[in-house]
N, C-alpha and C positions, 0 to 999 in steps of 0.2 A: 353102753360100754364102747360101741364103735366110735361114737363121737369123742369120748375121752381118749381112746387110743390114737385117733386121728390128730387130736390137739397136741398130744405128747410128741408124736412123730413129726408134725409140721412145725410146732413151735417149742413149747416147753411144758413142764409138769403143771405149772399154774394155768396155762391155757387149757390143757387137758382136763384139769379139775373143774374149770369154769364151764367147759363144754359138756362135761358129764353131768354137772348140776343142772344146766339148762335142759339137757335131754331128759333127765328123770323128772324134772318139773313139768315139761311138756307132756310126757307120758301120763303123769298124775292128773293134769288138767283134762287131757283127752279122755282118760278113763272115767273121771268124775262126771264130765259132761255127758258122756255116752250112757252111763248108768242112770243119771238123772233124767235124761230123755226117755229111756226105756221104762223107768218107773212111772213117769208122767203118762206115757202111752197106756200102760196097764191100768192105771187109776182112772183115766178118762174113759176108756172103753168099758170099765166096770161101772162107772157112775151112771151111764144111761143118758145123760144130757139134762135138759131142762132149760130155763131161761138164762141166757148168758150175755155178757157184755164184753166187748173187745175193742182194741184200737188197731186200725189197719196200718200195716207197715209200708204198703205200696198201693197204687191205684188199682181199683177193681177192674178186672178184665172180663168181657162178655157183653151181655145186653141187660136191659131192665128186667127181663123175665128170669135171668140167671146170670150171676157173676161170681167170681172167686178171687181171693187175695189172701196173702199171709197176714195173720193178726196175732196180737198178744192178748190173752185173756185178762180181764180186769176184775172178775168176780169168781167166786167159788174157791174150793180148797186148792186148786191148781192155778191160782192167779199168777200171772207172769209166764205161763207156759205158752209156747208158740204153736199155733194151730193153723190149718188151712181152712179158711172160712168160706163156705158156699152159701151165699145169700140171695135174696130177691128184693126187688125194688130199684130205685134209681142207682145209677153207677156211682159209687163213692170214690173219694180221692184219699191219698195217703194222709194219715193223721185223723181221719174221721172216726168217731165213736159209733159203734154199731151194737144193737141189742135185738135179740130174737130168741125164740124158743126152737129147740131142735135136739138132735142126737149126735153123739160122737161115733164116728166110724173109723175103721182101720185105713191105713194108707193104701192107695190102689196099687196092688201088685201086678206085674206084667203077666199076661196070659200065654204069650207065644214067644219063642226064641227070636231074638233080633229086634224086639220092640223096645221102645224107650222105657227104661226102668224108672218110672215116676216115683215109686216108693223110695228107692235108694237116693234119688235126687232130693226128695223132701227131707229124708233123714239127714242128708248132708247139710241141709239148711237149718237143722235143729227142730223141724216140725214134728210134733208128737202124734197128732191125730187129725182127722178131718171133721169139722163141725158142719153138719148138714142142717140148715135152717128149715123150718116148716114152710108149707106153701103160703102161709100168711106173710105178707110183707113186714119186715122188721123195721125198727126205728134207726134212722141214720142222722147223726148230729155232726155237722162239719164246723170246726172252729174257724174263726175269721182268718187266722194266719194260714191254715191249710187251704182255704178257699182262694186266698190271694196268691198263694204259691201255685195252685193249680191253674189259675187264670194267667199267671205269668208264663208258665210252661206252654199253655195253649197259644198264647200270643207269639211266643218264640217259634212254635211249630208253624203257625200261619205265616210269619214273616219270612221264613226261609224258602217258602214255596209259592208265595203270592205271585200271580201272573202266569202260573202253570196250571194245567188241568189237574184236578184233585187226584184222579186215578191214572194219570199218565206215568209212563215208565220213568221219566226224568224226575218227577216229584217223588215217586216211590224210592228211587235211589238216593236222592238228596236227604229225605227224611231218615232213611236207614243209616246213611253215613254220618249225618250231623247229630241226630237225636236218638239213634239206636232203635227206631221203630221197626218192628218185625213186619215185613210186607205180607199180607194175606194172599194166598193163591199165587205165589211167585216161585214155585219150586224150580222152574227152569233157570230163572234169574239167579237164585241162590246157588244152584248147582254149578253155574259157570264160575262163580267166585270160589266155591269150595274146591272144584276140580283144578283150578289154576293155583291153588294154595294161597289165595288172597282174601279168604273169608274174614280175616281179622280187620281188613281195610273196609269191608262192606258194612259192618256194624260197629257201634261205638266200643272202643277198647282203649287200652293204655296208649296205643299209637295216636289216637285222636287227642287225648289229653296232652300228650307231649307236643303235638302240633299246635294246639291252642297256646300252650306255654311258649313255644317258639315264636308264634305270631306276636304275642304280647311283648316278648323280649325284644324283637326287632323294632316294634313301634316305639317302645320306651327308649331304646338306644338311639333311634333316629331323633327322638324328642330331646335327647341330651340328659336324660334322667340318670343320676349316678347308680352304679351297679347295686349297692346295698339297698337303696330306696326302690330300685326296680324290682328286686326280689320280693320286698314287702308288698308291692303292688301286684305281683304275679300270683302270689298264693291265693288271695280272694278270687282272682280270675279263674285259676285252675279248679278250685273247689266249687266255685259258682257254676262253671260249665258242667262239672260232674253232677251237681244237683239238678241242673236243667235237663240233663239226659236221664234222670231217674235214679241217680246214685247206683248205677250198675256195678257189680263187684270188680270187673276189670278196670273201670274208670276210677273207682275209689282206691284200688291198689296203686294205680299209677299216680294218682294225686298225692297220696301219702309218700310214695317214693320220691316224687318231685319235691315235696316239702322238705324231706330229710336232705336230699341232694342240694337244694338251693339254700338250705339253712347254713351250709358251710360258708357261703359268701357273707352272710350276716355276722357270723361269729369269726370271720377272717381266718378260716381254715381252708385247706386245699380240698376241693370237692372230689369225691371218689365214688363212682357208680357202683362198684362192688360193695363198698361200705354201706351205701344207702340201701342196696338190695338186701344185704345181710341184716341190717337193722329192721327193715320192714318185715322180712321173712321171720326173724326171731320173735317179734311182737305177735305176728300172725300165728306162729307155732304155739306160743304161750297162751294166746287168747283163745284159740279154737283150733286144735290140731286136725280137725276134720277137713279144714281148708286144704291141707297138703295132699289129700287124696282126690281132689277135684281136678279133672283134666285141664280146665281153664286156668287154674292156678299154676299147675305144672308148666303149661305152655307159656304163660306170662313170665314167670320167673326164669324159666329155662332160656327163653329167647333173650331176655335182658342180660342174663349171665353170659351167654354166648357173645352178645354184642360187646359187653364190657371186656371180655378176654380177647376177642379177635378183631375188634375194630381197628386197632393199630396195624395189624397185618393186612386187612382189607384196604385201608387207606394207602398203605405203601404199594399195594398191587396196582393202584390207579394213580400213583404219584406222577406218572409221565404226563397226565393231563394238566397238572398244576405246575409244571416246570416253568420258572421265569425265563425271560429272554436272556440269552447269553450276552455278557458285556454291557448289560443295562441295569445299573443299580436301582433299587427301589426309590431312592431319593430323587433320581432323575426321570422317573416315569411321569407321564401326564396323568391327569385325573381319569381319563378314559382308559388308559393302559392299566392303571391300578384297579379300576372297577372290573376290567376284563380278567385280570389275574385273580381277583377275589372271587369272581363268578366261577372260574375254572377250579379253584380250590374247593369251593362248596360242592361243585359237581363231583369232584374226585372223592370227597368225603362221603357224600350221599351214596355214590356207587359202591364204595367200600363197605359202608354199613349195611346197605341193602343186600350185598352179596353174602356177608357174614350172617345176617339175620335169616336169609333164605336157606343157606347151608345148615344153620343151626336148627331152624324150625322144621325142616323137611322130615327128619326121623321122629320128631316128637309126637305127631298125631298118629303114628303107625300103630302103637299099642292100644290106645283107647278107642280110636275110630277105624283102624284097619285101612287107612288111606295114606298113600305115599305120593307126594307131588313134587318130583324133582324140577318141574318146570317153574316152580315158584321162585327159584333163584333168579330167573330172568324176568318173570312177570312183575315181581316187586319193584324192580328197577324202574319200570315204566309206570306202574299203577300207583305207587306211593306218592310220587310227585303230583300226579293227577288228583289224588285225594286231597293233597295239601292245597292245591289251587281251588278245588271244590269247597273245602271247609273254609278257606279264607274268603271266598266270594259269598258264602252263606252268612258268615259273621258280618261281613260288610253290609249285606242286605238287611240283616236284623238291626244293625245300628242305624241305617238310613230309613227304615220303614216308619218309625214314629214321626220323622221330620219331613221327608220327601217320599211318599209312597210310590209315585210314578218311577222315580229313579231306582228304588228298591225292586220294583217289578222288572225293570230293564235288566238289572243285575241278575235276577233270578232266571230270566229267559236265557241270558248268556250262560249262566251256570248250568242250565239244562243241557247245553251242548257239551259241557265238560262231563256231565253225568253220562251222556251217550258215549263219549269217548271211553269212560271207565268200563261201561258194559261191553263195548266192542273189544277192548283190551282183554277183559276177563274171558269173553267167549273165544277170542282168537287163541289165547294160550291154552285154554281148556280143551280145544279141538286138536292140539298137536299130538300126533300119535306117540304113545309112550310117555307123555308129559305127566300123566297120573295113572295110578293103578291101585286096585283094591287087593288087600291081602286076604 
């Protein structure tokens, strides 16, 4: 009803009716999915288990003695149900078919206040139960396409850090930023980025997908590729990078938003960031309303909405940086003067967007995480450009690695210094008194 009333007030009765219909449809889909998951959970726990087959949705995490991953059941009355598979044997990859005997157990509830609520998180992912395989190693069959995809991702991982020590801080930071790999035993490092309000820059998110798209756009424009053809080339690049990083939800959300936004160029329409955000949000709401209750989704969409609304104000605030020379028309400028003016305009725009994103994202983590980071307004202005340089160098090294490995190693070693600068920046801003506080 609230959506319908908002549509009538902001637009007209037709808009209100359309919004009301979409709202009721989203509520219906959400209720149906929730009831179906609860029903599957009851039936699986009552079944007791047996021999089961499933297809893994992500790479297994753990070791050969014990690993876990989300999977879809392929056999039994609840075929098609999503479960958390705990198996034994060699580490499988996404797409592998697994078979084992075992039992179904409930989702692990938290035992103490303040602990991570894994059961709520798994329910939000649509997981109905935990399948605990027996101690006997099960059967794992990896299709050829899944094996090739896993080999390609491993090759990309090696290419962006070759020339650096495997367990060095530089390699850990590069892998976290470029491929989203969670560093083990790096609580202090993660805390520095979290307390400076720049954790979104430390692991793969929509920011990184947007950066990859920007890098591709610049290269295609320098090569003289027409805009419509450049857009068609960018879409595989964006979704390919998202796939290389494991198709994390933030990366996929950003990839689809970029596809909708860039699609306006192909259809010769004026692109609009809020329209792209609304289209992706509407599809997400209709597909699975549980997404809207996840803090990551709220942060992603909230920050993009703030940028779309306030980017113009932020850019005007720094417009003094991009002021052209008085009494010097653009047509009379030298190439060097035009390049300097273009650079200053880009800096002003970046500062404006960073300021708006920082102001908009500061209150968003307060409710789900209890953390407020006012220092992120200033930290993002410095750290985001550093991450852009780090990501660009990593992609350059990945492109050079198959052809000239020594040059790729030199690029990675230079990129290690950029990673150090990122860590020092995060640590410096996190140490500022009053820069962050816990509610």
